[in-house]
N, C-alpha and C positions, 0 to 999 in steps of 0.2 A: 518729554510732552508729546503725545500723540497729536499730530496734523490733523485737521477738518476740511471737507470739503467745504467750499464758501462760493457764494454767486452765481450767476446764471449765465449762460452764454448761447447764440445761435451760431450753428457754424455749418460750412458746406459740406454736402456729400458728393462726391462725384459717381458716374455711371457705375463704377466697379465698386462701390460701398465705401471707399476710403473716407474718415472723416477724422480730422485734427480732435484730440484732448486738450481742451483748454490748458495752458501751460501750467497754472496751479495746481490743476488736478493732478497733471503729471505728480509733481512733488509728494505731494499725497500718496499717489498709487505706489511711488517707491517707497516712501517711510514705512507702508502697509505691506510692504513684499519681504517676509525676512529672508528670501535667496538672491533678492536684488543686491548689487553693488555695481561702482562706478563703471561703466561700459557697456553693463547689461541692461536689457530692457524688461521693464516692472512687468510683472502679470497680474493678472486680477480676473474675477468672476463675475459674467453677465446672467442675469437671473431672466430668464422671457415670460415664463408660466403658460398660462393656459390662455384662453379666449377672454376672460376676466380684465386680465392685464392688457391695457393698451400703452404700455411702457415699456422698458428695459430698466431693470436696477442694477446697478454695478457696483462691486463689493471688493474693497481690499482684501487681499490673501487672510492678512488678520483677521478683518472683519467676518470672513466665508467661514473661517477657522471657529471663531465665538460663535456663528451660527450652527455649526455642525455639531459643538460641543454640546449645545443645548437640545438640537434633535436628537444626539446619542444619549441624554438622560430621560428622554420621554421613553416610556414604557412600549418595548419590542412588539410589534405587531397591532399596536393601536391605532387607531384609525386617524386620530391627530398625527401621529409619528408617519404615518405610510404617507398623509396627504403633505407634509412638510417635506420627506426625502422626495417625493415625485416634484415639487415645485421647486427645490432647494438644489436637490442632487440632478435630477433628471431632466429638469427643463433649464437648463441651464449651459454653458459652456464655458470654457476657460478661455482668456482673450489676454493677448502682449501688446502694450505699446513698441510700434518698431524705430528705428532710429531717427526717423522723422517727427516724431510726436502722433502719430497717427493709429487707428486701428482699422481692422475691414470689417462692417456688417454685414454679415452674410446674407445674401438675398432673402432667406426665409423670414429673420429678424426685421429686415426692411420692410418687406411685406405686410409682417404680422402687424406692424404699428404704424403703417402707413406712411413710411420718409420715403420723399421722393426731392431730392435738393438740399434739405435745409433738415439739422435736428437741434432740437434744443435740449440743452446738458442745464439741469437744476440740482444744485447742491443739497444735499440731505444729512450733512455733519459726517457718519463716517460710512454713508453710499451717496452715489449720485445716480439720479435718473436720466434716460434720454428719451424724448419725446417727439413727437410730430410736434411743429410749432402751435399748428392751430387746434391740435387737439388739448394741449397743458390748460389753457386759460378756461375750460370749461370741465376739468377733470376731478376737481375734489370738492363737492357740492358739500361735504361733511365739513370741512375746514370753513367754506364761506359760510354755512350758518352758524359756526360755532362764535366766529369774528362778528357775523351780524348779532349775536344775541347778546353781545357784550353791551354795555348801558352806553349811552350817548357820551363821549369824551374820555372813556375808558381807556384806561393805559394798558396794552396788549401784554406787559411785562406781569402784569396782575397772576397771567395765565400758570406763569411758573409758581406760584406762591401755593395754587392748589396742588400742583402735584407734589409738595414737601410733605413727609409722613415722621 
């Protein structure tokens, strides 16, 4: 069974951009890296995207391979495929967790999302996101609108029933 990212955490970022990956996130990164073995550092992919994305999205190698396979099935030369290739391949970079459980966020990425001193980690199942803590709270009005549209006292789990086909 594949492990999933779960939880949230605020982590300190030092002046060199070093930040600790939450320990339970590291286990998922190890499980999702087919070339990882005991004593090696797990690898993953950070997608930073263009000016419309104010967070970093981190994919295990397995999750990144899954996205790459979906992109490869799109018609070559199509605008949608080019957009996905640009975002997922061009506006991303490989990363490695060091022996102390940290990564280095390059200055370009820290500046892009405004991280200075702390980073907010949010689990998203098969990915996790890194945000400036102050930005995260106001990020997803679509989710807020969906939750606000539920009837008073409605159980959020009913959203799962709507997705069954």
